[in-house]
C-alpha positions in Angstrom: 144.1 109.5 101.6 147.8 110.7 101.2 148.0 109.5 97.5 145.0 111.6 96.8 146.2 114.8 98.5 149.8 114.1 97.1 148.2 113.7 93.5 146.3 117.1 94.1 149.5 118.9 95.5 151.2 117.7 92.3 148.6 119.0 89.9 148.3 122.4 91.9 152.1 123.0 91.7 152.2 122.2 88.1 149.4 124.6 87.2 150.9 127.2 89.3 154.3 126.8 87.8 152.7 127.1 84.4 151.2 130.4 85.4 154.2 131.8 87.3 156.9 130.8 84.7 155.3 133.1 82.2 154.0 135.8 84.7 155.2 138.8 82.5 153.2 137.2 79.7 150.2 135.7 81.0 147.6 136.3 83.6 147.1 133.9 86.4 145.0 133.9 89.7 144.3 131.8 92.7 141.0 131.8 94.6 140.6 130.4 98.1 136.9 130.2 99.3 134.6 127.9 101.4 132.5 128.0 104.4 132.0 126.9 107.9 128.8 124.9 108.7 128.6 124.8 112.4 125.6 125.7 114.7 124.6 126.3 118.2 121.3 124.8 119.6 119.7 126.0 122.9 116.5 124.4 124.5 114.6 124.9 127.4 111.6 122.5 128.1 110.7 123.9 131.5 112.6 120.8 133.3 116.0 121.2 131.8 117.9 123.5 129.5 121.1 123.2 127.6 123.2 124.6 124.7 125.2 122.4 122.4 127.1 122.7 119.1 125.8 121.1 116.0 128.0 120.0 113.0 126.7 119.9 109.5 123.0 120.6 108.5 122.8 118.2 105.8 124.5 115.2 104.2 126.1 117.4 101.4 126.7 120.8 103.2 129.9 120.0 105.4 132.3 122.8 106.1 134.8 122.8 103.3 137.7 125.0 101.7 138.2 125.3 97.9 141.4 126.1 96.2 141.2 127.1 92.7 143.6 128.5 90.0 144.0 129.3 86.4 146.5 130.8 84.0 146.8 131.5 80.4 148.7 129.2 78.4 151.8 131.1 76.7 151.5 131.6 73.1 147.9 130.2 72.8 144.5 131.5 73.4 143.9 128.7 75.9 143.7 128.7 79.8 144.6 125.9 82.2 143.2 125.5 85.7 142.6 123.4 88.6 140.3 123.0 91.7 140.7 121.3 94.9 137.8 120.9 97.5 138.9 119.7 101.0 136.6 119.1 103.9 137.3 118.0 107.6 136.0 114.4 108.5 134.4 115.5 111.6 133.0 113.6 114.5 130.2 115.0 116.8 132.9 115.1 119.7 135.4 117.3 117.8 133.8 119.5 115.2 136.1 121.5 113.1 139.0 120.4 115.1 140.4 118.0 112.4 141.0 115.3 115.1 138.4 112.6 114.2 140.1 109.1 115.0 137.7 107.2 112.7 139.0 106.3 109.3 137.3 104.2 106.5 137.9 100.5 106.6 138.0 100.8 110.6 141.9 101.2 110.5 141.8 104.0 113.2 144.3 105.7 111.4 142.5 109.1 111.8 142.1 110.5 108.4 141.3 114.1 109.1 140.8 115.8 105.9 138.8 114.3 103.0 139.0 115.4 99.2 135.6 116.3 98.0 136.9 117.2 94.5 140.1 117.7 92.6 140.2 118.3 88.9 142.3 120.1 86.1 141.0 121.7 83.0 142.1 123.0 79.6 139.9 125.8 78.1 139.8 127.5 74.5 137.5 128.7 71.9 136.5 125.1 71.3 135.1 124.5 74.9 136.5 123.2 78.1 137.8 119.7 78.8 137.9 118.7 82.6 139.4 115.8 84.2 139.4 114.6 87.9 137.1 114.1 90.9 134.4 116.5 90.8 131.4 117.2 93.3 128.1 116.4 92.6 125.8 119.3 91.8 123.9 118.8 95.2 127.2 119.6 97.0 127.0 123.4 96.0 
């Protein structure tokens, strides 16, 4: 997990440095987006009633945050960019608190943030080439 986030940070820093190093000559942007997928359920069956919080209404619709950036490549007609999509690894006991103690492989290390996607791209009049881990179309 640390390696994937570390790599994503290096990519993001590199892309942003490219954009900011030529700020006067090129256009760059950074977007932050995402959603919170939590719900409250109330039931009353005539004998008992209760309210509880639910997390995730589907297997691919977890809460997430997306960081995307792009910048014009100086002295060319090309654009470079990146996208990182992060999501909390939630447990039903601690939704959105980033405190799940489960980890892949049963290590108990508590991996609390998962990387759903991380990619970089280069775009020009010839098209767009993207490299990295991308989310499935059903994740959108």
